[in-house]
TIZAVEX-227406 format. One record per residue (C-alpha): residue in one letter; residue number from 1; x, z, y; chain. Coordinates in steps of 0.25 Angstrom, whole numbers, plus 2048, in hexadecimal, padded with zeros to 3 digits. Example, Ala and Ser with C-alpha at 12.3 -4.5 7.8 and 13.67 -1.06 7.14 Angstrom:
BEGIN
{code = A pos = 1 px = 831 pz = 81F py = 7EE unit = A}
{code = S pos = 2 px = 837 pz = 81D py = 7FC unit = A}
***
This chain:
BEGIN
{code = M pos = 1 px = 43B pz = 728 py = 88D unit = A}
{code = T pos = 2 px = 449 pz = 724 py = 892 unit = A}
{code = S pos = 3 px = 44A pz = 721 py = 8A0 unit = A}
{code = I pos = 4 px = 450 pz = 713 py = 8A5 unit = A}
{code = E pos = 5 px = 45C pz = 71B py = 8AB unit = A}
{code = R pos = 6 px = 460 pz = 720 py = 89D unit = A}
{code = T pos = 7 px = 45F pz = 713 py = 896 unit = A}
{code = A pos = 8 px = 46A pz = 709 py = 894 unit = A}
{code = Y pos = 9 px = 465 pz = 700 py = 89F unit = A}
{code = P pos = 10 px = 46B pz = 704 py = 8AD unit = A}
{code = R pos = 11 px = 463 pz = 703 py = 8B9 unit = A}
{code = F pos = 12 px = 468 pz = 6FA py = 8C5 unit = A}
{code = K pos = 13 px = 465 pz = 6FB py = 8D3 unit = A}
{code = R pos = 14 px = 45B pz = 6F1 py = 8D8 unit = A}
{code = L pos = 15 px = 462 pz = 6EE py = 8E5 unit = A}
{code = I pos = 16 px = 470 pz = 6EB py = 8E8 unit = A}
{code = T pos = 17 px = 476 pz = 6F0 py = 8F5 unit = A}
{code = A pos = 18 px = 47D pz = 6E8 py = 900 unit = A}
{code = R pos = 19 px = 48A pz = 6EF py = 8FD unit = A}
{code = E pos = 20 px = 489 pz = 6EC py = 8EE unit = A}
{code = L pos = 21 px = 486 pz = 6DD py = 8F1 unit = A}
{code = H pos = 22 px = 492 pz = 6DD py = 8FA unit = A}
{code = V pos = 23 px = 49B pz = 6E4 py = 8F0 unit = A}
{code = F pos = 24 px = 498 pz = 6DD py = 8E4 unit = A}
{code = F pos = 25 px = 494 pz = 6CF py = 8E9 unit = A}
{code = T pos = 26 px = 49D pz = 6CC py = 8F4 unit = A}
{code = P pos = 27 px = 4A9 pz = 6C4 py = 8EF unit = A}
{code = S pos = 28 px = 4B7 pz = 6C8 py = 8F2 unit = A}
{code = E pos = 29 px = 4C2 pz = 6BF py = 8F8 unit = A}
{code = E pos = 30 px = 4C8 pz = 6BD py = 8EB unit = A}
{code = E pos = 31 px = 4BB pz = 6BA py = 8E5 unit = A}
{code = R pos = 32 px = 4B7 pz = 6B0 py = 8F0 unit = A}
{code = A pos = 33 px = 4C5 pz = 6A9 py = 8EF unit = A}
{code = W pos = 34 px = 4C3 pz = 6A8 py = 8E0 unit = A}
{code = A pos = 35 px = 4B5 pz = 6A2 py = 8E2 unit = A}
{code = E pos = 36 px = 4BB pz = 698 py = 8EC unit = A}
{code = E pos = 37 px = 4C6 pz = 694 py = 8E3 unit = A}
{code = A pos = 38 px = 4BD pz = 692 py = 8D7 unit = A}
{code = A pos = 39 px = 4B3 pz = 68A py = 8DF unit = A}
{code = D pos = 40 px = 4BE pz = 682 py = 8E5 unit = A}
{code = S pos = 41 px = 4B7 pz = 684 py = 8F3 unit = A}
{code = D pos = 42 px = 4B7 pz = 68E py = 8FD unit = A}
{code = E pos = 43 px = 4A9 pz = 68B py = 901 unit = A}
{code = L pos = 44 px = 49E pz = 694 py = 8FB unit = A}
{code = L pos = 45 px = 493 pz = 689 py = 8FD unit = A}
{code = A pos = 46 px = 49B pz = 67F py = 8F4 unit = A}
{code = E pos = 47 px = 496 pz = 680 py = 8E6 unit = A}
{code = T pos = 48 px = 496 pz = 676 py = 8DA unit = A}
{code = S pos = 49 px = 489 pz = 66F py = 8DA unit = A}
{code = V pos = 50 px = 483 pz = 66D py = 8CC unit = A}
{code = R pos = 51 px = 47A pz = 662 py = 8D1 unit = A}
{code = Y pos = 52 px = 485 pz = 65A py = 8D8 unit = A}
{code = G pos = 53 px = 491 pz = 65E py = 8D1 unit = A}
{code = A pos = 54 px = 49A pz = 661 py = 8DD unit = A}
{code = V pos = 55 px = 49F pz = 66D py = 8E5 unit = A}
{code = G pos = 56 px = 498 pz = 66E py = 8F3 unit = A}
{code = G pos = 57 px = 48B pz = 670 py = 8FA unit = A}
{code = I pos = 58 px = 47E pz = 668 py = 8FB unit = A}
{code = A pos = 59 px = 47A pz = 661 py = 908 unit = A}
{code = C pos = 60 px = 46A pz = 662 py = 907 unit = A}
{code = N pos = 61 px = 464 pz = 656 py = 90F unit = A}
{code = H pos = 62 px = 456 pz = 655 py = 913 unit = A}
{code = V pos = 63 px = 454 pz = 646 py = 915 unit = A}
{code = S pos = 64 px = 448 pz = 640 py = 91C unit = A}
{code = D pos = 65 px = 441 pz = 634 py = 917 unit = A}
{code = L pos = 66 px = 447 pz = 62D py = 923 unit = A}
{code = Y pos = 67 px = 454 pz = 62E py = 91D unit = A}
{code = I pos = 68 px = 45B pz = 639 py = 926 unit = A}
{code = A pos = 69 px = 45E pz = 647 py = 922 unit = A}
{code = L pos = 70 px = 455 pz = 651 py = 929 unit = A}
{code = F pos = 71 px = 45E pz = 65D py = 926 unit = A}
{code = T pos = 72 px = 469 pz = 661 py = 91D unit = A}
{code = H pos = 73 px = 46D pz = 66E py = 916 unit = A}
{code = F pos = 74 px = 47B pz = 672 py = 90F unit = A}
{code = V pos = 75 px = 478 pz = 67A py = 903 unit = A}
{code = P pos = 76 px = 481 pz = 67F py = 8F8 unit = A}
{code = C pos = 77 px = 480 pz = 679 py = 8EA unit = A}
{code = G pos = 78 px = 47B pz = 686 py = 8E4 unit = A}
{code = V pos = 79 px = 46F pz = 686 py = 8ED unit = A}
{code = W pos = 80 px = 461 pz = 681 py = 8E7 unit = A}
{code = E pos = 81 px = 460 pz = 674 py = 8F0 unit = A}
{code = A pos = 82 px = 450 pz = 675 py = 8F0 unit = A}
{code = V pos = 83 px = 450 pz = 682 py = 8F9 unit = A}
{code = Y pos = 84 px = 456 pz = 67A py = 905 unit = A}
{code = I pos = 85 px = 44B pz = 66E py = 904 unit = A}
{code = I pos = 86 px = 440 pz = 676 py = 90A unit = A}
{code = E pos = 87 px = 449 pz = 67E py = 914 unit = A}
{code = G pos = 88 px = 44E pz = 671 py = 91A unit = A}
{code = L pos = 89 px = 440 pz = 66C py = 91D unit = A}
{code = L pos = 90 px = 43C pz = 679 py = 923 unit = A}
{code = K pos = 91 px = 449 pz = 679 py = 92D unit = A}
{code = N pos = 92 px = 446 pz = 66A py = 931 unit = A}
{code = T pos = 93 px = 445 pz = 669 py = 940 unit = A}
{code = S pos = 94 px = 445 pz = 65A py = 941 unit = A}
{code = E pos = 95 px = 439 pz = 651 py = 944 unit = A}
{code = V pos = 96 px = 438 pz = 64D py = 936 unit = A}
{code = K pos = 97 px = 42F pz = 657 py = 92E unit = A}
{code = P pos = 98 px = 42F pz = 653 py = 91F unit = A}
{code = T pos = 99 px = 423 pz = 657 py = 917 unit = A}
{code = T pos = 100 px = 429 pz = 651 py = 90A unit = A}
{code = I pos = 101 px = 436 pz = 654 py = 904 unit = A}
{code = H pos = 102 px = 43D pz = 64E py = 8F8 unit = A}
{code = A pos = 103 px = 448 pz = 654 py = 8F0 unit = A}
{code = D pos = 104 px = 44E pz = 653 py = 8E2 unit = A}
{code = T pos = 105 px = 44D pz = 65C py = 8D6 unit = A}
{code = Q pos = 106 px = 456 pz = 667 py = 8DD unit = A}
{code = G pos = 107 px = 44C pz = 667 py = 8E9 unit = A}
{code = Q pos = 108 px = 440 pz = 66C py = 8E1 unit = A}
{code = S pos = 109 px = 43A pz = 678 py = 8DA unit = A}
{code = Y pos = 110 px = 42D pz = 680 py = 8D9 unit = A}
{code = P pos = 111 px = 431 pz = 689 py = 8E5 unit = A}
{code = V pos = 112 px = 435 pz = 67D py = 8ED unit = A}
{code = F pos = 113 px = 428 pz = 675 py = 8EA unit = A}
{code = A pos = 114 px = 420 pz = 681 py = 8EE unit = A}
{code = L pos = 115 px = 427 pz = 684 py = 8FB unit = A}
{code = A pos = 116 px = 427 pz = 676 py = 8FF unit = A}
{code = H pos = 117 px = 418 pz = 674 py = 8FD unit = A}
{code = L pos = 118 px = 415 pz = 681 py = 904 unit = A}
{code = L pos = 119 px = 41D pz = 67D py = 910 unit = A}
{code = G pos = 120 px = 415 pz = 66F py = 910 unit = A}
{code = I pos = 121 px = 421 pz = 667 py = 90B unit = A}
{code = D pos = 122 px = 41F pz = 65D py = 900 unit = A}
{code = L pos = 123 px = 42B pz = 65E py = 8F6 unit = A}
{code = M pos = 124 px = 42C pz = 652 py = 8ED unit = A}
{code = P pos = 125 px = 439 pz = 652 py = 8E6 unit = A}
{code = R pos = 126 px = 440 pz = 649 py = 8DC unit = A}
{code = I pos = 127 px = 440 pz = 651 py = 8CF unit = A}
{code = R pos = 128 px = 448 pz = 64D py = 8C2 unit = A}
{code = N pos = 129 px = 446 pz = 652 py = 8B4 unit = A}
{code = W pos = 130 px = 437 pz = 651 py = 8B5 unit = A}
{code = K pos = 131 px = 435 pz = 655 py = 8A6 unit = A}
{code = D pos = 132 px = 43A pz = 663 py = 8A9 unit = A}
{code = L pos = 133 px = 42F pz = 665 py = 8B4 unit = A}
{code = L pos = 134 px = 423 pz = 66D py = 8B2 unit = A}
{code = F pos = 135 px = 415 pz = 669 py = 8B7 unit = A}
{code = F pos = 136 px = 40B pz = 675 py = 8BA unit = A}
{code = R pos = 137 px = 3FC pz = 675 py = 8B7 unit = A}
{code = P pos = 138 px = 3F2 pz = 67A py = 8C1 unit = A}
{code = S pos = 139 px = 3EB pz = 681 py = 8B6 unit = A}
{code = R pos = 140 px = 3EC pz = 684 py = 8A7 unit = A}
{code = T pos = 141 px = 3E1 pz = 67B py = 8A4 unit = A}
{code = A pos = 142 px = 3E6 pz = 66F py = 8AC unit = A}
{code = Q pos = 143 px = 3E9 pz = 663 py = 8A3 unit = A}
{code = Y pos = 144 px = 3EC pz = 654 py = 8A7 unit = A}
{code = E pos = 145 px = 3E9 pz = 648 py = 89F unit = A}
{code = H pos = 146 px = 3F6 pz = 640 py = 8A2 unit = A}
{code = I pos = 147 px = 400 pz = 64A py = 8A7 unit = A}
{code = D pos = 148 px = 3FD pz = 657 py = 8A0 unit = A}
{code = A pos = 149 px = 40B pz = 656 py = 898 unit = A}
{code = L pos = 150 px = 412 pz = 658 py = 8A6 unit = A}
{code = F pos = 151 px = 40C pz = 667 py = 8A7 unit = A}
{code = G pos = 152 px = 411 pz = 66B py = 899 unit = A}
{code = E pos = 153 px = 408 pz = 673 py = 88F unit = A}
{code = A pos = 154 px = 3FA pz = 675 py = 893 unit = A}
{code = G pos = 155 px = 3F7 pz = 683 py = 89A unit = A}
{code = R pos = 156 px = 406 pz = 684 py = 89E unit = A}
{code = N pos = 157 px = 40D pz = 682 py = 8AB unit = A}
{code = V pos = 158 px = 401 pz = 687 py = 8B3 unit = A}
{code = I pos = 159 px = 401 pz = 68A py = 8C2 unit = A}
{code = D pos = 160 px = 3FE pz = 698 py = 8C6 unit = A}
{code = W pos = 161 px = 3F4 pz = 696 py = 8D1 unit = A}
{code = R pos = 162 px = 3F1 pz = 6A5 py = 8D2 unit = A}
{code = L pos = 163 px = 3FF pz = 6A8 py = 8D5 unit = A}
{code = I pos = 164 px = 400 pz = 69E py = 8E0 unit = A}
{code = E pos = 165 px = 3F3 pz = 6A3 py = 8E6 unit = A}
{code = T pos = 166 px = 3F7 pz = 6B1 py = 8E6 unit = A}
{code = H pos = 167 px = 404 pz = 6AF py = 8ED unit = A}
{code = F pos = 168 px = 400 pz = 6A3 py = 8F6 unit = A}
{code = R pos = 169 px = 400 pz = 6AC py = 902 unit = A}
{code = D pos = 170 px = 40E pz = 6B1 py = 8FF unit = A}
{code = L pos = 171 px = 413 pz = 6A3 py = 8FD unit = A}
{code = M pos = 172 px = 40D pz = 69F py = 90B unit = A}
{code = R pos = 173 px = 414 pz = 6AB py = 911 unit = A}
{code = V pos = 174 px = 421 pz = 6A6 py = 90C unit = A}
{code = I pos = 175 px = 41F pz = 698 py = 911 unit = A}
{code = I pos = 176 px = 41B pz = 69C py = 91F unit = A}
{code = S pos = 177 px = 427 pz = 6A5 py = 91F unit = A}
{code = I pos = 178 px = 430 pz = 699 py = 91C unit = A}
{code = R pos = 179 px = 429 pz = 690 py = 926 unit = A}
{code = E pos = 180 px = 42B pz = 69B py = 931 unit = A}
{code = G pos = 181 px = 43A pz = 69C py = 92D unit = A}
{code = T pos = 182 px = 439 pz = 6AB py = 928 unit = A}
{code = I pos = 183 px = 43D pz = 6A7 py = 91A unit = A}
{code = S pos = 184 px = 447 pz = 69C py = 916 unit = A}
{code = S pos = 185 px = 442 pz = 692 py = 90C unit = A}
{code = V pos = 186 px = 450 pz = 691 py = 905 unit = A}
{code = L pos = 187 px = 44F pz = 6A1 py = 903 unit = A}
{code = L pos = 188 px = 441 pz = 6A0 py = 8FE unit = A}
{code = L pos = 189 px = 444 pz = 694 py = 8F4 unit = A}
{code = R pos = 190 px = 450 pz = 69C py = 8EF unit = A}
{code = R pos = 191 px = 448 pz = 6A8 py = 8EC unit = A}
{code = L pos = 192 px = 43D pz = 6A0 py = 8E6 unit = A}
{code = R pos = 193 px = 447 pz = 699 py = 8DD unit = A}
{code = S pos = 194 px = 44D pz = 6A6 py = 8D8 unit = A}
{code = G pos = 195 px = 441 pz = 6AF py = 8DA unit = A}
{code = S pos = 196 px = 43B pz = 6B7 py = 8CF unit = A}
{code = R pos = 197 px = 42F pz = 6B2 py = 8C7 unit = A}
{code = R pos = 198 px = 42A pz = 6C0 py = 8CA unit = A}
{code = N pos = 199 px = 429 pz = 6BD py = 8D9 unit = A}
{code = A pos = 200 px = 41A pz = 6B9 py = 8DB unit = A}
{code = T pos = 201 px = 41E pz = 6B1 py = 8E7 unit = A}
{code = C pos = 202 px = 429 pz = 6A9 py = 8E1 unit = A}
{code = T pos = 203 px = 420 pz = 6A6 py = 8D5 unit = A}
{code = A pos = 204 px = 415 pz = 6A1 py = 8DE unit = A}
{code = F pos = 205 px = 41F pz = 698 py = 8E5 unit = A}
{code = R pos = 206 px = 423 pz = 692 py = 8D8 unit = A}
{code = E pos = 207 px = 415 pz = 691 py = 8D4 unit = A}
{code = V pos = 208 px = 411 pz = 689 py = 8E0 unit = A}
{code = G pos = 209 px = 41E pz = 680 py = 8DE unit = A}
{code = K pos = 210 px = 419 pz = 67D py = 8D0 unit = A}
{code = V pos = 211 px = 40C pz = 678 py = 8D5 unit = A}
{code = I pos = 212 px = 412 pz = 66F py = 8E0 unit = A}
{code = R pos = 213 px = 41D pz = 66A py = 8D7 unit = A}
{code = T pos = 214 px = 413 pz = 666 py = 8CC unit = A}
{code = V pos = 215 px = 40B pz = 65E py = 8D7 unit = A}
{code = Q pos = 216 px = 417 pz = 657 py = 8DD unit = A}
{code = L pos = 217 px = 41C pz = 653 py = 8CF unit = A}
{code = L pos = 218 px = 40E pz = 64D py = 8CC unit = A}
{code = R pos = 219 px = 40E pz = 646 py = 8D9 unit = A}
{code = Y pos = 220 px = 41C pz = 640 py = 8D6 unit = A}
{code = L pos = 221 px = 417 pz = 63C py = 8C8 unit = A}
{code = S pos = 222 px = 40A pz = 635 py = 8CD unit = A}
{code = D pos = 223 px = 40F pz = 62F py = 8DA unit = A}
{code = A pos = 224 px = 419 pz = 623 py = 8D9 unit = A}
{code = P pos = 225 px = 41B pz = 621 py = 8E8 unit = A}
{code = L pos = 226 px = 41E pz = 630 py = 8E9 unit = A}
{code = R pos = 227 px = 429 pz = 62F py = 8DE unit = A}
{code = S pos = 228 px = 42F pz = 624 py = 8E6 unit = A}
{code = R pos = 229 px = 42F pz = 62B py = 8F3 unit = A}
{code = V pos = 230 px = 435 pz = 638 py = 8ED unit = A}
{code = T pos = 231 px = 440 pz = 62F py = 8E6 unit = A}
{code = A pos = 232 px = 443 pz = 627 py = 8F3 unit = A}
{code = A pos = 233 px = 444 pz = 634 py = 8FB unit = A}
{code = T pos = 234 px = 44E pz = 63B py = 8F2 unit = A}
{code = N pos = 235 px = 456 pz = 62E py = 8F1 unit = A}
{code = K pos = 236 px = 456 pz = 62E py = 900 unit = A}
{code = V pos = 237 px = 45C pz = 63C py = 900 unit = A}
{code = E pos = 238 px = 467 pz = 638 py = 8F6 unit = A}
{code = A pos = 239 px = 46A pz = 62B py = 8FF unit = A}
{code = F pos = 240 px = 46B pz = 634 py = 90B unit = A}
{code = N pos = 241 px = 475 pz = 63D py = 904 unit = A}
{code = G pos = 242 px = 47D pz = 631 py = 900 unit = A}
{code = F pos = 243 px = 47D pz = 62C py = 90F unit = A}
{code = S pos = 244 px = 481 pz = 63A py = 915 unit = A}
{code = D pos = 245 px = 48C pz = 63A py = 90B unit = A}
{code = W pos = 246 px = 491 pz = 62D py = 910 unit = A}
{code = V pos = 247 px = 490 pz = 631 py = 91E unit = A}
{code = R pos = 248 px = 498 pz = 63E py = 91B unit = A}
{code = F pos = 249 px = 4A5 pz = 637 py = 917 unit = A}
{code = G pos = 250 px = 4AE pz = 642 py = 91C unit = A}
{code = Q pos = 251 px = 4B5 pz = 64B py = 912 unit = A}
{code = H pos = 252 px = 4AE pz = 644 py = 907 unit = A}
{code = G pos = 253 px = 4A1 pz = 64C py = 90A unit = A}
{code = T pos = 254 px = 4A7 pz = 659 py = 909 unit = A}
{code = V pos = 255 px = 4A2 pz = 665 py = 912 unit = A}
{code = A pos = 256 px = 4AF pz = 66B py = 916 unit = A}
{code = A pos = 257 px = 4AA pz = 677 py = 91D unit = A}
{code = N pos = 258 px = 4A8 pz = 685 py = 917 unit = A}
{code = D pos = 259 px = 49E pz = 68A py = 921 unit = A}
{code = P pos = 260 px = 490 pz = 688 py = 91D unit = A}
{code = V pos = 261 px = 48C pz = 685 py = 92B unit = A}
{code = E pos = 262 px = 496 pz = 67A py = 92C unit = A}
{code = Q pos = 263 px = 492 pz = 675 py = 91E unit = A}
{code = E pos = 264 px = 483 pz = 674 py = 923 unit = A}
{code = K pos = 265 px = 488 pz = 66D py = 930 unit = A}
{code = D pos = 266 px = 490 pz = 663 py = 928 unit = A}
{code = V pos = 267 px = 485 pz = 65E py = 91F unit = A}
{code = K pos = 268 px = 47B pz = 65E py = 92B unit = A}
{code = F pos = 269 px = 484 pz = 656 py = 933 unit = A}
{code = T pos = 270 px = 486 pz = 64C py = 928 unit = A}
{code = S pos = 271 px = 477 pz = 64A py = 927 unit = A}
{code = L pos = 272 px = 476 pz = 648 py = 936 unit = A}
{code = L pos = 273 px = 481 pz = 63E py = 935 unit = A}
{code = A pos = 274 px = 47A pz = 637 py = 92A unit = A}
{code = N pos = 275 px = 46D pz = 637 py = 932 unit = A}
{code = L pos = 276 px = 474 pz = 631 py = 93E unit = A}
{code = V pos = 277 px = 47A pz = 625 py = 935 unit = A}
{code = I pos = 278 px = 46C pz = 623 py = 92F unit = A}
{code = F pos = 279 px = 466 pz = 622 py = 93D unit = A}
{code = H pos = 280 px = 471 pz = 618 py = 941 unit = A}
{code = N pos = 281 px = 46E pz = 610 py = 934 unit = A}
{code = T pos = 282 px = 45F pz = 610 py = 937 unit = A}
{code = L pos = 283 px = 461 pz = 60B py = 945 unit = A}
{code = D pos = 284 px = 46A pz = 600 py = 940 unit = A}
{code = I pos = 285 px = 45F pz = 5FC py = 935 unit = A}
{code = A pos = 286 px = 455 pz = 5FB py = 940 unit = A}
{code = D pos = 287 px = 45E pz = 5F2 py = 949 unit = A}
{code = V pos = 288 px = 460 pz = 5E9 py = 93D unit = A}
{code = V pos = 289 px = 451 pz = 5E8 py = 93A unit = A}
{code = R pos = 290 px = 44E pz = 5E5 py = 949 unit = A}
{code = D pos = 291 px = 459 pz = 5DA py = 948 unit = A}
{code = L pos = 292 px = 453 pz = 5D4 py = 93C unit = A}
{code = Q pos = 293 px = 445 pz = 5D4 py = 942 unit = A}
{code = A pos = 294 px = 44A pz = 5CE py = 94F unit = A}
{code = E pos = 295 px = 450 pz = 5C2 py = 946 unit = A}
{code = G pos = 296 px = 442 pz = 5C0 py = 940 unit = A}
{code = H pos = 297 px = 445 pz = 5C6 py = 933 unit = A}
{code = P pos = 298 px = 439 pz = 5CE py = 92D unit = A}
{code = V pos = 299 px = 43C pz = 5DD py = 929 unit = A}
{code = D pos = 300 px = 434 pz = 5E2 py = 91D unit = A}
{code = P pos = 301 px = 432 pz = 5F1 py = 91F unit = A}
{code = L pos = 302 px = 434 pz = 5F3 py = 910 unit = A}
{code = D pos = 303 px = 441 pz = 5ED py = 911 unit = A}
{code = L pos = 304 px = 445 pz = 5F5 py = 91D unit = A}
{code = A pos = 305 px = 440 pz = 602 py = 916 unit = A}
{code = Q pos = 306 px = 44A pz = 5FF py = 90B unit = A}
{code = V pos = 307 px = 456 pz = 601 py = 915 unit = A}
{code = S pos = 308 px = 45C pz = 60F py = 915 unit = A}
{code = P pos = 309 px = 464 pz = 614 py = 921 unit = A}
{code = Y pos = 310 px = 46E pz = 61A py = 918 unit = A}
{code = L pos = 311 px = 477 pz = 60E py = 91B unit = A}
{code = T pos = 312 px = 486 pz = 60F py = 91B unit = A}
{code = E pos = 313 px = 48D pz = 602 py = 91A unit = A}
{code = H pos = 314 px = 48D pz = 5FF py = 929 unit = A}
{code = I pos = 315 px = 491 pz = 60E py = 92D unit = A}
{code = K pos = 316 px = 4A0 pz = 610 py = 931 unit = A}
{code = R pos = 317 px = 4A2 pz = 61E py = 92C unit = A}
{code = F pos = 318 px = 4B1 pz = 61E py = 931 unit = A}
{code = G pos = 319 px = 4AF pz = 618 py = 93F unit = A}
{code = E pos = 320 px = 4B0 pz = 611 py = 948 unit = A}
{code = T pos = 321 px = 4AE pz = 61D py = 952 unit = A}
{code = S pos = 322 px = 4AD pz = 619 py = 961 unit = A}
{code = T pos = 323 px = 4AE pz = 625 py = 96A unit = A}
{code = H pos = 324 px = 4AB pz = 61D py = 977 unit = A}
{code = E pos = 325 px = 49D pz = 61A py = 971 unit = A}
{code = L pos = 326 px = 49A pz = 629 py = 971 unit = A}
{code = G pos = 327 px = 494 pz = 628 py = 980 unit = A}
{code = I pos = 328 px = 48C pz = 61C py = 97D unit = A}
{code = T pos = 329 px = 47D pz = 61E py = 97D unit = A}
{code = P pos = 330 px = 477 pz = 616 py = 971 unit = A}
{code = D pos = 331 px = 46B pz = 60E py = 974 unit = A}
{code = A pos = 332 px = 45D pz = 614 py = 970 unit = A}
{code = Y pos = 333 px = 459 pz = 60F py = 962 unit = A}
{code = D pos = 334 px = 44C pz = 608 py = 95F unit = A}
{code = A pos = 335 px = 445 pz = 610 py = 955 unit = A}
{code = R pos = 336 px = 43A pz = 606 py = 953 unit = A}
{code = L pos = 337 px = 43A pz = 5FC py = 948 unit = A}
{code = D pos = 338 px = 430 pz = 5F0 py = 947 unit = A}
{code = V pos = 339 px = 42E pz = 5F2 py = 938 unit = A}
{code = D pos = 340 px = 420 pz = 5F6 py = 932 unit = A}
{code = F pos = 341 px = 423 pz = 601 py = 928 unit = A}
{code = S pos = 342 px = 415 pz = 604 py = 926 unit = A}
{code = V pos = 343 px = 413 pz = 5FA py = 91C unit = A}
{code = L pos = 344 px = 41C pz = 602 py = 912 unit = A}
{code = G pos = 345 px = 414 pz = 60A py = 908 unit = A}
{code = D pos = 346 px = 419 pz = 617 py = 901 unit = A}
{code = D pos = 347 px = 41F pz = 60F py = 8F6 unit = A}
{code = D pos = 348 px = 427 pz = 606 py = 8FF unit = A}
{code = K pos = 349 px = 42C pz = 612 py = 907 unit = A}
{code = A pos = 350 px = 430 pz = 619 py = 8FB unit = A}
{code = A pos = 351 px = 437 pz = 60D py = 8F5 unit = A}
{code = A pos = 352 px = 43E pz = 60B py = 903 unit = A}
{code = A pos = 353 px = 443 pz = 619 py = 904 unit = A}
***
């Protein structure tokens, strides 16, 4: 029998040395100059976003249901946005500890659903193109009277529970490592997204994600108030993005720095400034409510719940700046508002948001 060495198929080395990586994959100065000219930018993180149709990066904001941004990341356009959703929650050091997170279609996938669930996070995204989504059956014999068409042909799209049970300990080891900071969730999700189907752990993560996404989609279909809350939450994020763009009026919103550290600081300071303006607006709204109550006007909590702190008409972005007021200590603000919000139901809160 002819050996493999004597056939027409050459043998390649399985590993690439560090020297080979440096020699063959490090761009020369001429190649770098050509790339900068072709991209019309000297910033390696500046790419053309297929989704937004512009050159630059993405400020990924985690916005609380209290309207403020909890944290912000600056990511390049070519990065899968979903990998930063979980990482932001894990790095959260504020007093607000979210247990539910909403996102759009870019913020979900089987691995993200699995990782969020195993970390105790309820991921409820707003997903488009439902007709292209797969629902998975718990067994080949499972059939449903009214919604069986969602699961495709009978006997197909079935969860492999044996695979999940076999590798469940491995999954929990990975989750504990992420909790302890040994493994980055961003690195893991990138690996899971591009991981080989032959890797049992990657496949088990995806299998768990199929279960969780199917359950969440069924919840979304059967719970109208939940759909309202998801829509309201994602709309609130879009409103915050528009508000922060209004606040950041300098340089037409362009991040001029080429240093990734400075870019991160730029978007974080923008979110911080937006949060301060939101806080200022909230105090103004509370003062107006107290004045109305003092004049004898009743304040309906549902009417007040419709008021957003993303107000801009009364803000003077370009001044007046009084430097002599820098040393003045402001009066302590009154956080109490004599309005009973407990009368609002879930539907009212969702509509108000």
